[in-house]
TIRO-2110 file (N, C-alpha, C; in Angstrom, 1 decimal):
// TIRO-2110
93.0, -24.8, 4.8, N, 1, A
91.6, -26.0, 4.0, CA, 1, A
91.9, -25.1, 2.6, C, 1, A
91.8, -26.3, 1.6, N, 2, A
92.0, -25.2, 0.3, CA, 2, A
90.0, -26.1, -0.4, C, 2, A
89.0, -25.4, -0.7, N, 3, A
88.2, -26.1, -1.3, CA, 3, A
86.8, -25.2, -1.1, C, 3, A
85.5, -25.7, -1.1, N, 4, A
84.3, -25.2, -1.0, CA, 4, A
83.4, -25.9, -0.1, C, 4, A
82.8, -25.0, 0.9, N, 5, A
81.9, -25.7, 1.8, CA, 5, A
80.3, -25.0, 1.0, C, 5, A
79.9, -26.1, 1.1, N, 6, A
78.6, -26.2, 0.3, CA, 6, A
77.6, -26.0, 1.5, C, 6, A
76.6, -24.8, 1.7, N, 7, A
75.6, -24.2, 2.4, CA, 7, A
74.6, -25.5, 1.8, C, 7, A
73.7, -25.8, 3.0, N, 8, A
72.7, -26.6, 3.0, CA, 8, A
72.0, -27.0, 1.4, C, 8, A
71.5, -25.9, 1.0, N, 9, A
70.6, -26.0, -0.3, CA, 9, A
71.3, -26.0, -1.6, C, 9, A
72.7, -25.9, -1.2, N, 10, A
73.5, -25.8, -2.8, CA, 10, A
73.9, -27.3, -2.6, C, 10, A
74.1, -28.3, -1.4, N, 11, A
74.3, -29.3, -1.4, CA, 11, A
73.4, -29.9, -1.9, C, 11, A
72.2, -30.0, -1.6, N, 12, A
71.1, -30.6, -2.3, CA, 12, A
70.7, -30.5, -3.3, C, 12, A
71.1, -29.1, -3.9, N, 13, A
71.1, -29.2, -5.5, CA, 13, A
72.0, -30.2, -6.2, C, 13, A
73.3, -30.1, -5.6, N, 14, A
74.4, -30.8, -6.1, CA, 14, A
74.1, -32.4, -5.9, C, 14, A
73.7, -33.0, -5.1, N, 15, A
73.6, -34.4, -4.4, CA, 15, A
72.3, -34.5, -5.2, C, 15, A
71.3, -34.0, -5.9, N, 16, A
70.0, -34.4, -6.3, CA, 16, A
70.4, -34.0, -7.7, C, 16, A
71.4, -34.2, -8.3, N, 17, A
71.7, -33.5, -9.4, CA, 17, A
71.3, -32.5, -10.3, C, 17, A
70.7, -31.6, -9.6, N, 18, A
70.4, -30.4, -10.1, CA, 18, A
71.4, -29.5, -10.6, C, 18, A
72.1, -29.8, -11.6, N, 19, A
73.3, -29.6, -11.9, CA, 19, A
73.1, -28.2, -12.6, C, 19, A
72.0, -27.7, -13.1, N, 20, A
71.2, -26.5, -13.9, CA, 20, A
71.2, -25.1, -13.0, C, 20, A
71.0, -25.4, -11.6, N, 21, A
71.3, -24.4, -10.8, CA, 21, A
72.8, -23.6, -10.5, C, 21, A
73.9, -24.2, -11.0, N, 22, A
75.1, -23.9, -11.0, CA, 22, A
75.3, -22.9, -12.4, C, 22, A
76.3, -22.1, -11.9, N, 23, A
76.8, -21.6, -13.1, CA, 23, A
77.4, -22.7, -14.0, C, 23, A
77.9, -22.8, -15.2, N, 24, A
78.7, -23.9, -16.0, CA, 24, A
80.1, -23.9, -15.0, C, 24, A
80.8, -22.5, -15.0, N, 25, A
82.4, -22.5, -14.6, CA, 25, A
82.0, -23.6, -13.3, C, 25, A
81.3, -23.2, -12.1, N, 26, A
80.9, -23.9, -10.8, CA, 26, A
80.9, -25.3, -11.3, C, 26, A
80.1, -25.6, -12.0, N, 27, A
79.6, -27.2, -12.3, CA, 27, A
81.0, -27.8, -12.3, C, 27, A
81.7, -27.7, -13.2, N, 28, A
83.1, -27.9, -13.6, CA, 28, A
84.3, -28.1, -12.7, C, 28, A
84.1, -27.3, -12.0, N, 29, A
85.0, -26.4, -10.7, CA, 29, A
84.7, -28.0, -9.2, C, 29, A
83.3, -27.8, -9.4, N, 30, A
82.8, -28.6, -8.3, CA, 30, A
82.8, -30.0, -8.3, C, 30, A
82.9, -30.2, -9.8, N, 31, A
83.1, -31.9, -10.3, CA, 31, A
84.7, -32.1, -9.8, C, 31, A
85.4, -31.4, -10.5, N, 32, A
87.0, -31.0, -9.8, CA, 32, A
87.4, -31.8, -8.7, C, 32, A
86.7, -30.7, -7.8, N, 33, A
87.3, -30.5, -6.5, CA, 33, A
86.6, -31.5, -5.6, C, 33, A
85.5, -32.2, -6.6, N, 34, A
84.7, -33.5, -5.7, CA, 34, A
85.9, -34.8, -5.7, C, 34, A
86.5, -34.7, -7.0, N, 35, A
87.4, -36.1, -7.1, CA, 35, A
88.5, -35.9, -6.1, C, 35, A
89.1, -34.8, -5.8, N, 36, A
90.2, -34.1, -5.2, CA, 36, A
89.6, -34.5, -3.5, C, 36, A
88.4, -34.5, -3.4, N, 37, A
87.7, -34.4, -1.7, CA, 37, A
88.0, -33.0, -1.2, C, 37, A
87.6, -31.9, -1.9, N, 38, A
87.9, -30.6, -1.6, CA, 38, A
86.3, -29.8, -1.7, C, 38, A
85.2, -30.8, -1.4, N, 39, A
83.9, -29.9, -1.7, CA, 39, A
83.5, -30.3, 0.2, C, 39, A
83.3, -29.8, 0.9, N, 40, A
82.9, -29.8, 2.4, CA, 40, A
81.2, -29.7, 2.5, C, 40, A
80.7, -30.4, 3.6, N, 41, A
79.7, -30.2, 4.5, CA, 41, A
79.7, -29.8, 5.7, C, 41, A
79.1, -29.2, 6.3, N, 42, A
78.9, -28.9, 7.5, CA, 42, A
78.1, -30.1, 8.4, C, 42, A
78.3, -30.3, 9.5, N, 43, A
77.4, -31.4, 10.2, CA, 43, A
75.9, -30.5, 10.5, C, 43, A
76.1, -29.3, 10.3, N, 44, A
74.2, -28.3, 10.5, CA, 44, A
73.6, -28.6, 9.6, C, 44, A
74.1, -29.3, 8.7, N, 45, A
73.9, -29.2, 7.2, CA, 45, A
72.6, -30.3, 7.2, C, 45, A
73.2, -31.5, 8.1, N, 46, A
72.6, -32.8, 8.0, CA, 46, A
71.5, -32.8, 9.1, C, 46, A
71.2, -31.6, 10.1, N, 47, A
70.6, -31.5, 11.0, CA, 47, A
69.4, -30.5, 10.2, C, 47, A
69.6, -29.5, 9.3, N, 48, A
68.7, -28.8, 8.6, CA, 48, A
68.1, -30.0, 7.7, C, 48, A
68.8, -30.6, 6.9, N, 49, A
67.9, -31.7, 6.0, CA, 49, A
66.9, -32.5, 7.0, C, 49, A
67.5, -33.4, 7.7, N, 50, A
66.7, -34.1, 9.3, CA, 50, A
65.7, -33.6, 9.3, C, 50, A
65.4, -32.0, 9.9, N, 51, A
64.3, -31.4, 10.0, CA, 51, A
62.8, -31.2, 8.7, C, 51, A
63.5, -31.1, 8.0, N, 52, A
63.0, -30.5, 6.7, CA, 52, A
61.7, -32.2, 6.6, C, 52, A
62.9, -33.2, 6.7, N, 53, A
62.6, -34.2, 6.3, CA, 53, A
61.6, -34.6, 7.1, C, 53, A
61.6, -34.6, 8.8, N, 54, A
60.8, -34.7, 9.6, CA, 54, A
59.4, -34.0, 9.7, C, 54, A
59.5, -32.8, 9.3, N, 55, A
58.6, -31.8, 8.9, CA, 55, A
57.4, -32.5, 7.6, C, 55, A
58.1, -33.4, 6.9, N, 56, A
57.7, -33.9, 5.8, CA, 56, A
57.5, -32.6, 4.8, C, 56, A
58.5, -31.5, 4.7, N, 57, A
58.4, -30.3, 3.8, CA, 57, A
59.7, -31.0, 3.1, C, 57, A
60.2, -31.7, 2.7, N, 58, A
61.5, -32.1, 1.6, CA, 58, A
61.6, -33.4, 1.4, C, 58, A
60.9, -34.2, 0.6, N, 59, A
61.0, -35.3, 0.3, CA, 59, A
62.3, -36.1, -0.6, C, 59, A
62.9, -36.9, -0.4, N, 60, A
64.0, -37.7, -0.7, CA, 60, A
63.8, -39.1, -1.2, C, 60, A
64.6, -39.5, -1.9, N, 61, A
64.3, -40.4, -3.2, CA, 61, A
64.9, -42.1, -2.3, C, 61, A
65.1, -41.3, -1.1, N, 62, A
65.7, -42.8, -0.3, CA, 62, A
65.5, -42.5, 1.5, C, 62, A
65.7, -43.0, 2.4, N, 63, A
65.9, -42.5, 3.8, CA, 63, A
67.2, -42.1, 4.1, C, 63, A
66.8, -40.7, 4.9, N, 64, A
67.6, -39.9, 5.5, CA, 64, A
68.9, -39.9, 5.4, C, 64, A
69.0, -41.8, 6.1, N, 65, A
70.3, -42.5, 6.4, CA, 65, A
71.3, -42.3, 5.1, C, 65, A
70.6, -43.2, 4.2, N, 66, A
71.1, -43.6, 3.1, CA, 66, A
71.8, -42.5, 2.4, C, 66, A
70.1, -41.1, 2.1, N, 67, A
71.0, -40.4, 1.5, CA, 67, A
72.2, -39.5, 2.0, C, 67, A
72.4, -39.4, 3.3, N, 68, A
73.6, -38.8, 3.8, CA, 68, A
75.0, -39.8, 3.4, C, 68, A
74.6, -40.9, 3.8, N, 69, A
76.0, -41.8, 3.2, CA, 69, A
76.6, -41.7, 2.0, C, 69, A
74.9, -41.8, 1.1, N, 70, A
75.8, -41.6, -0.4, CA, 70, A
76.6, -40.0, -0.5, C, 70, A
75.9, -39.2, 0.1, N, 71, A
76.7, -37.8, -0.2, CA, 71, A
78.0, -38.1, 0.0, C, 71, A
78.4, -38.8, 1.2, N, 72, A
79.8, -39.0, 2.0, CA, 72, A
80.5, -40.1, 1.4, C, 72, A
80.4, -41.1, 1.3, N, 73, A
80.2, -42.2, 1.2, CA, 73, A
80.9, -42.2, -0.7, C, 73, A
79.8, -42.1, -1.5, N, 74, A
79.7, -42.3, -2.9, CA, 74, A
79.7, -41.0, -3.4, C, 74, A
79.5, -39.5, -3.4, N, 75, A
79.7, -38.3, -3.8, CA, 75, A
80.9, -37.6, -3.7, C, 75, A
81.5, -38.4, -2.6, N, 76, A
83.1, -37.5, -2.5, CA, 76, A
83.0, -36.2, -1.5, C, 76, A
81.4, -36.1, -1.0, N, 77, A
81.5, -34.6, 0.0, CA, 77, A
82.3, -35.0, 1.2, C, 77, A
83.0, -34.2, 1.7, N, 78, A
83.5, -34.2, 3.1, CA, 78, A
83.0, -34.2, 3.7, C, 78, A
82.5, -34.5, 5.3, N, 79, A
81.4, -33.7, 6.5, CA, 79, A
82.9, -33.2, 7.2, C, 79, A
82.0, -32.1, 7.8, N, 80, A
82.6, -31.1, 8.7, CA, 80, A
82.5, -31.2, 9.9, C, 80, A
82.9, -31.6, 11.1, N, 81, A
82.3, -31.5, 12.5, CA, 81, A
82.1, -30.3, 12.8, C, 81, A
81.0, -30.1, 14.2, N, 82, A
81.4, -28.9, 14.8, CA, 82, A
81.7, -28.8, 15.7, C, 82, A
83.1, -28.7, 15.5, N, 83, A
84.1, -28.1, 16.8, CA, 83, A
83.6, -27.3, 18.0, C, 83, A
84.4, -27.3, 19.1, N, 84, A
84.1, -26.2, 20.1, CA, 84, A
84.6, -25.0, 19.5, C, 84, A
85.6, -25.2, 18.7, N, 85, A
86.2, -23.6, 18.0, CA, 85, A
84.8, -22.7, 17.4, C, 85, A
84.1, -23.9, 16.6, N, 86, A
83.2, -23.2, 15.5, CA, 86, A
81.9, -23.0, 16.3, C, 86, A
81.8, -23.4, 17.3, N, 87, A
80.3, -23.4, 18.1, CA, 87, A
81.1, -22.0, 18.8, C, 87, A
81.7, -21.5, 19.3, N, 88, A
81.9, -20.5, 20.1, CA, 88, A
82.1, -19.6, 18.9, C, 88, A
82.6, -19.8, 18.0, N, 89, A
83.1, -18.4, 17.0, CA, 89, A
81.4, -18.2, 16.5, C, 89, A
80.6, -19.1, 16.0, N, 90, A
79.6, -18.9, 16.0, CA, 90, A
78.9, -17.6, 16.6, C, 90, A
79.1, -17.4, 18.0, N, 91, A
78.3, -16.9, 18.8, CA, 91, A
78.7, -15.2, 18.5, C, 91, A
80.4, -15.4, 18.0, N, 92, A
81.2, -13.9, 18.0, CA, 92, A
81.4, -13.8, 16.6, C, 92, A
81.0, -13.7, 15.4, N, 93, A
81.1, -13.4, 14.2, CA, 93, A
81.6, -12.1, 14.1, C, 93, A
82.5, -11.5, 13.6, N, 94, A
82.6, -10.4, 13.4, CA, 94, A
81.4, -9.9, 12.4, C, 94, A
81.3, -8.2, 12.7, N, 95, A
80.5, -7.3, 11.9, CA, 95, A
79.1, -7.7, 12.3, C, 95, A
78.3, -7.3, 11.4, N, 96, A
76.8, -7.5, 11.6, CA, 96, A
76.6, -8.4, 10.6, C, 96, A
75.8, -9.4, 11.3, N, 97, A
75.2, -10.9, 11.0, CA, 97, A
74.0, -11.2, 11.6, C, 97, A
72.9, -11.7, 11.1, N, 98, A
71.5, -12.2, 11.6, CA, 98, A
71.6, -13.1, 12.4, C, 98, A
71.2, -14.0, 13.1, N, 99, A
70.7, -14.3, 14.3, CA, 99, A
70.6, -16.0, 14.1, C, 99, A
70.2, -16.6, 12.8, N, 100, A
69.5, -17.6, 12.4, CA, 100, A
71.0, -18.7, 12.7, C, 100, A
70.6, -19.6, 13.7, N, 101, A
71.8, -20.5, 14.0, CA, 101, A
72.5, -21.0, 13.3, C, 101, A
71.7, -21.8, 12.4, N, 102, A
72.3, -22.5, 11.5, CA, 102, A
73.4, -21.7, 10.5, C, 102, A
73.1, -20.6, 10.0, N, 103, A
73.4, -20.0, 9.1, CA, 103, A
75.3, -19.4, 10.0, C, 103, A
74.8, -19.1, 11.2, N, 104, A
76.1, -18.6, 11.6, CA, 104, A
77.2, -20.0, 11.8, C, 104, A
76.6, -21.1, 12.4, N, 105, A
77.4, -22.4, 12.0, CA, 105, A
77.9, -22.1, 10.9, C, 105, A
77.2, -22.5, 10.0, N, 106, A
77.7, -22.5, 8.5, CA, 106, A
79.1, -21.5, 7.9, C, 106, A
78.4, -20.3, 8.4, N, 107, A
79.3, -19.2, 8.2, CA, 107, A
80.8, -19.5, 9.1, C, 107, A
80.8, -19.8, 10.2, N, 108, A
81.7, -20.0, 11.0, CA, 108, A
82.4, -21.1, 10.5, C, 108, A
81.9, -22.2, 10.3, N, 109, A
82.6, -23.5, 9.7, CA, 109, A
83.4, -22.9, 8.5, C, 109, A
83.2, -22.1, 7.4, N, 110, A
83.8, -21.6, 6.3, CA, 110, A
85.1, -20.9, 6.7, C, 110, A
84.6, -20.0, 7.6, N, 111, A
85.9, -19.1, 8.2, CA, 111, A
86.8, -19.9, 9.4, C, 111, A
86.4, -21.1, 9.6, N, 112, A
87.3, -21.9, 10.7, CA, 112, A
88.4, -22.8, 9.7, C, 112, A
87.8, -23.2, 8.4, N, 113, A
88.4, -24.0, 7.6, CA, 113, A
89.2, -23.3, 6.3, C, 113, A
89.0, -21.9, 6.5, N, 114, A
89.5, -21.1, 5.3, CA, 114, A
88.7, -21.7, 4.1, C, 114, A
87.4, -22.2, 3.9, N, 115, A
86.8, -22.3, 2.7, CA, 115, A
86.1, -21.4, 2.0, C, 115, A
85.6, -21.6, 1.1, N, 116, A
84.9, -20.5, 0.1, CA, 116, A
83.1, -21.3, 0.3, C, 116, A
82.2, -20.4, 1.1, N, 117, A
80.9, -20.8, 1.0, CA, 117, A
80.3, -20.9, -0.3, C, 117, A
79.6, -21.9, -1.2, N, 118, A
78.8, -21.5, -2.2, CA, 118, A
77.3, -21.4, -1.8, C, 118, A
77.1, -20.2, -1.9, N, 119, A
75.3, -19.7, -1.2, CA, 119, A
74.9, -19.3, -2.2, C, 119, A
73.3, -19.2, -2.2, N, 120, A
72.5, -18.3, -2.9, CA, 120, A
71.6, -17.3, -1.7, C, 120, A
72.4, -17.4, -0.7, N, 121, A
71.7, -16.6, 0.7, CA, 121, A
71.9, -15.4, 0.8, C, 121, A
71.3, -14.3, 0.6, N, 122, A
71.4, -12.8, 0.3, CA, 122, A
71.9, -12.1, 1.8, C, 122, A
71.6, -12.7, 2.5, N, 123, A
72.3, -12.4, 3.9, CA, 123, A
73.8, -12.4, 3.9, C, 123, A
73.6, -13.8, 3.8, N, 124, A
75.4, -14.4, 3.7, CA, 124, A
76.1, -13.6, 2.6, C, 124, A
75.6, -13.6, 1.5, N, 125, A
76.5, -13.0, 0.5, CA, 125, A
76.7, -11.5, 0.6, C, 125, A
75.9, -10.7, 1.3, N, 126, A
75.9, -9.4, 1.8, CA, 126, A
76.9, -9.5, 3.2, C, 126, A
77.2, -10.1, 4.1, N, 127, A
77.9, -11.1, 4.8, CA, 127, A
79.5, -10.9, 4.7, C, 127, A
79.4, -11.5, 3.6, N, 128, A
80.9, -11.8, 2.6, CA, 128, A
81.7, -10.6, 2.0, C, 128, A
80.6, -9.6, 1.6, N, 129, A
80.8, -8.3, 0.7, CA, 129, A
81.6, -7.3, 2.0, C, 129, A
81.1, -7.7, 3.3, N, 130, A
81.9, -7.0, 4.2, CA, 130, A
83.3, -7.6, 4.8, C, 130, A
83.9, -8.4, 4.3, N, 131, A
84.7, -8.6, 4.0, CA, 131, A
85.5, -9.7, 5.3, C, 131, A
84.2, -10.8, 5.7, N, 132, A
84.5, -11.7, 7.1, CA, 132, A
84.5, -12.8, 6.4, C, 132, A
84.2, -12.9, 5.0, N, 133, A
83.9, -14.6, 4.7, CA, 133, A
84.1, -14.6, 3.0, C, 133, A
84.8, -15.5, 2.8, N, 134, A
84.8, -15.9, 1.4, CA, 134, A
83.6, -16.6, 0.8, C, 134, A
82.8, -16.0, -0.1, N, 135, A
81.5, -16.8, -0.3, CA, 135, A
81.5, -16.6, -1.8, C, 135, A
80.6, -17.3, -2.5, N, 136, A
80.4, -17.4, -3.9, CA, 136, A
78.9, -17.8, -4.4, C, 136, A
78.4, -16.8, -5.5, N, 137, A
76.7, -17.4, -5.9, CA, 137, A
77.1, -18.3, -6.8, C, 137, A
76.3, -20.0, -6.5, N, 138, A
76.2, -21.0, -7.2, CA, 138, A
76.0, -20.6, -8.8, C, 138, A
END
C-alpha cells in the first residue's frame, strides 16, 4: 500500500481544516493523496476521539457519528480496521517502544500496511529513527 497514515491528532487537524499545522509541501501532498484515496485512518483513532468527546475534552462541530462519516465519506480518508495481525503485532513491535496501546496499534497499522505515519509524537518519531517505521513530521 502506498500513502500516509494520519496519527489521531493529525487527522483532527486535517479534518478541522487546521492546514497551518502542516508544512506547505505536506499540505499539497496530502490534498493530492486524498483525491487518490491514499490517506488512511486507523480505527483506533476513532476510539481515541470518542473517548475525548465522551470526557468533554474535545468539542466537535457536529455529532461524533457525523464527524467520522464526513471524514470517510466526504473527505476521502480511508478507514483501516484493526485486523488480528495488527492487534498481535502491536504487542511485539521490534526495538524499544513505549506501552501506550493506542500508539502501538497506530504504529502496527502503519507497519502492516507499509504506510508513512504523519505524527508530531516525539516518542513515535524517535522509534522511527531506530529504523522500525516510516514516519514524517507534519
